[in-house]
N, C-alpha and C positions, 0 to 999 in steps of 0.2 A: 480749475478742477479738471481732472482727467480720469476717465474710467476705461480700463483695459480689460477686455472680455476674452475669455477662453484662451488664456496664455499659459504655456507650460513653464513652470517656475523652477529655477535652480537658485537657491538662496544663500550660499552655493549648494546646500544640501537639496536633493530633489524633493519637490513638494507636490508634483502633479499639476493638473490643469485647474486653474483658479481664475477668479475675477479680482482685479486690484483697483482700489479707489484711492486717488491721490488728491489731497487738498492742501493748498499752500505749498510748503516745502516738504511735507511729510507723507508717508504711506499711512493712510488712515485705516483701511480695511482690506483684508485678504480673506475672501470667502469663496465657497463653491459657486455661488451665484449672487451677484449684486444687481438689483434693479433700481436704478435712480434715473428719473427722466426730467431733464431740465435743459433748456436751450443753451445754457451757459457752460454745460459740461461737455468737454471734448471726449468723444467715444472712439476708442481704437479697437479694431478687431484683431485680436492676437492669435487667431487660428493659424496653425502651421508655423508659429514663431515661438521662440524661447525668451524668457526674461531672466537676465543675470544682473548681479550688482554692478554698478559703475566701477571701472577699474581705478585703482589708486597707484599712482606713480610717485614713489617717494624719493626720487633722485633725478631732478630735472634742472638744468641751468636756464631758468626762465628769463634771465637777463642776458643770456648768451655766455658761452664759455670760450675756450680757445685763447688766442693771443700769444701762444708759445713760439710762433714763427714770425713775430713782430706785429705791428698794429694792424696790418692788412688781414691777419688771420683771426681777428676778433669776430666771434660768431654773433649775429644779430639776435635781438630778443625774440622769444617765441610768440606766436599768435594764438588766439583762442581756438580758431578752427583746426589748427594742428592737433591740439589736445583732444577736443571733442570728437574729431574724426577717428581718433584712435581709441575711442570709448573711455577716455580718461575724464572723470568727473571730480576727482580730488588729486591734488598735486602738492609735492613738497619741493620748494625751490631752494637752491643753494649756490654758493660760489665755488670756484675751483682754484686753479693755479693763480689766477689774477685777482688779487685783493687790493690792487693799486688803482687801475683804471676802472675797476668795478667796485661797488661799495655795498655795505649792508643797507644803507639808506635807499639806494637804487633797487635793491632786492625787495625790500619791504614795499616800496612804492609800486613795483610791478605786481607784487602779490595783491595789493589792494585794487589795482586796475583789473586784474583777472577776476577777482571776486565781484567787482562791480559789473563785469561782463557776464557773470552767471555761474562760475564754478567755485569750488572750495579750494582754498590755497593756504598752506602753511610754509614756513621757511626755517632754515637753520642759520644762526649767526656764525660768523667766522668764515674761514677759507682754508687753504693749505697752510697758512701762516701761523706762527706763534711768536710773540703774544697774539692772542686772538683779536682780530679786528671786530669791532662792535659798533652799534649805533649810539648807545648811551654812554659808552666808556666802561661798561661792566657787562660781562657775560650774564651774571645773575639778573641784573636789571633788564637786559634785553628780553630774557625769557619771562620774567615776572610781569613786566609792564607793557610789552609790545604784544598785542593780541596774536599776531601771526607766528611769532617765534616759539618753537617747541623744543629747541635743543641747539647744539653747536656742531661744527664740523672741524676736522683737523686731518692732516695727512701723515702717514707713517711709511717707513720702508720704501721711500721713493726719492729719487735724486732731486725732485722739485719740492720736497717737504722742508720744514724748518729745523729738522734734526732735533726735535723736541726730546728732552730727557724724561726718564721715568717719573721723576718727582714732579715735573711740569705737567705731564699727562695726568698724573694722579690728582693734582690740584684742579686742573680743568674739569675732569670728570666729576670730582666731588662737588664743585661749584654748580655744575649743570644738574646733578642729581638733586641737590638741595633746592635749587630754583624751580625744578619741576615739581617737587613736593609742595612748595609754597604756593605755586600757581595752579596746581591741578593739571599740569601738562605732562607729556611723555618724559621730558627731561632726559634726553639721550644724546650721546656723542657719536655721530656718524664718522667713522674713520676710513678715509680713502686709503686703500692698500695698494702699494706699488709693487714693483718687481724685485725690490731689495732682498738681500739674503736673510735679513732678520725676520721677515715675515710677521707672524702674529706674536713673536716673542716679547716685544715691549708690552703688549696688552696683557699677556699671561703673567709677566713679571709684576705688573701693577696689581692685577687681581689677586695674586698670591701673597702680596706684601701689604695689602690694605683690606678694609672691610667693604669695599665697593661691590655692590651686586653685579653679577656678570651681565645682566641684561641692560645695564646702563650704557655699555659700549657696543656699538653696532658696526663691525667691519663690513665694508662693501668692496665689490670687485674681487671677491675671494676666488672666483673661477678664472682668474687671469693666468694662472699657471698651476700645474698639478701639485707641487709641494705645498703651495699656499692653501689649495683646496683641501688637502689632507689635514692640515692644521685646522681648517675651518670645520671639518667633520668632527674632529676631537672637541672643538669649541661647542658645537651644538649638543654633543653628548653630555657636556657639563651643564647644559641648560641655557647656553648663549644663543643669540640669534645672528645668522649671517645673511647677507644680501648678495644675490647673484645678478650679474649685469648681462643684458642682452647684447648681441652683436659681437661678443668675444669669440675666439676660435671655436669652430663648430664642434670639435671633440669635447670642449668644455662649455658648451652652450648650456643655459639653464635646464633645458629639457633633458640633456644627456646627464648632467650632474644630478638632477633629481631622480632620474632612473637609477643611477648608481647608489644614491642615498637610500632609496626605497628597497633595493635589493640587499642592502647592507643592514636593513632594519633600523635606520636612524630616525630620530624624531622629526618628521617632515613639517610639523607645525612650527619648527624653529627656522624655517627657510622662507625667505621672501625674494621677489624678483623686481628689478627696476630697469629703466631704459638708459639712464645717463644721457637722456635726450638733450640736444642742443649743446652738449659738451663736445669738445674736439677729441678725436682719437689721434694719436701720433706715434710714429716709429722713429727710433734713433739708431745710429750706427754705433760701432764699438767705441768711438771717441766721444759719444754724447751729442753728436750733431743730428738735428732733425732731418729726416730724409723723406717723410711722408706725413701728411696731416689731412684730416677730414672731419666731418660733423656727424654725430650720432643722431638718430631720429627717434621720436617718441613712438612712432608707428611700430617699432621693433617689439614693443611690449605686447601688443595684441597679436602680432605675427607669431610671437613665441607661444602664445596660448593656442593659436590655430595649429601650430606644429606639434605641440604636446598632444593634442587630441587626434589629429589626422595622421601624423607620422609615427608618433610614439605610442599611440593608442591608449592614452590616459582617458579615464572617464571624465566627462565634462565637469561634474561636481568636484572631482579630485583636483583637476587642473586649475579650476577657478580659484581655489583657496590661496594659491601662491600670489595672486594678483588682487585679491579682495580681502577676505576675512583674516588671513594670516597677517597681512600688513596693518589692517585696522586694529587688530589686537596688539600688535607690536607698537603702534603709535598711540595707544590708549584712546582710540576714538570708536571702538566697537561697543555696542551695536548701532551707534549713530551712523557709522559708515561700514562698508564692507559686507553688507547683507541685505536681503529683501525680507523685512519683517514689519509688522505693524508698529508705528511710532518711530521707525528708522527714517533717515533722510531719503527723500524720493530721488535717489541717484541710481538710475537703472538703464540697462541697454536691452533692446530687443534685437535678436539675431535670428537669421533663418537657418534652415537645415544645413547649409554650407558654412555656417558660422560667420556669415557676412553681416556687418552691422547695418541694421535698417533704421532704428530709432534710438536716439539718446535723450534721456531726460536728466537734467541736473537741477537739484533742489526744487523739483516739481515743475520745472519749465522745459517745454519742448525745445531742444537745441538742434536736433536732426530728426527728420521724419520721412519715412519711406525713401531713405537714401539721400535726401536733399538737406543741405545745411540751411537752417532757418535763422540762426544767430551767428554773426561774425564779430570779430574784434572791431573796435572803434575805427581803426584806420585800414581795415582790410577792404 
């Protein structure tokens, strides 16, 4: 049990200075003053600190991405401390280009390991490939029967994708939607968007020729080039949700894109941000040869939040939504996640006036306190 006194709360909406009592994995009480005296209760003085919801990163290669420059470029698995140090208490793991030396079995096993170590983890079945690689042999069965699986992934408009047809995309999306309905999960298809000239056209064509709801399909990396982003802006006007990736060109960084969207009066609740952490980034020459490769970091997510507030002068509560409540609502896990409310999961971060992370609590357990990591992964 943890009692946090005199803490300024952003839920992400501003709530003022309150006391917060945590028992088990839940936030039990939020009151102006809570007086509970027991030696078994950890009391934290929140004076001069701010409480915000734990961040949700919905696009992380938890088993490592990469491999596009041969075996030596395979990225290693992520560790617990990398995630919690970035304020991430909930993560969605997925595969990328490599669905051969990586597997959904490995992905689910890693998700279960991170859950045992203390954070919340979901995954997407599939990869860039089609037919979709799965654990059970069926996309529907993966989503319905495997606790961690909440949807599927595929790639479009990319030289590494499987050149999926519109009919194949429609069938995949329909299967995922039905499985989500039957299991009470998000039931979404996250679509890796590449630099291809077709952009979002395959998605739009499927949506206009079927009865599939627009929010079933979630394009990500839409800020990788201007033309794709403009299509993304039209997509959210129609009620769709787009995901922006940290670490892409500065002119199209999430903070810059959201400023553009805000000035254009677009529905900001339809925008989310993710890190693409532990995936590889790569550049190719005009002949398709790889010329540069590196690894994305999950820390870019929290750094983007800081930049939104300090450089682009977003209010804290406004900036937080893109990393917390917007994502939780999009993943159908709100208000369990993405907010500071009574009966919500006790996934919270305490930050100082410089926005530096001081304390991280995941599912009611102290993971970082006063800047010191208390819980590390099994082999860290």
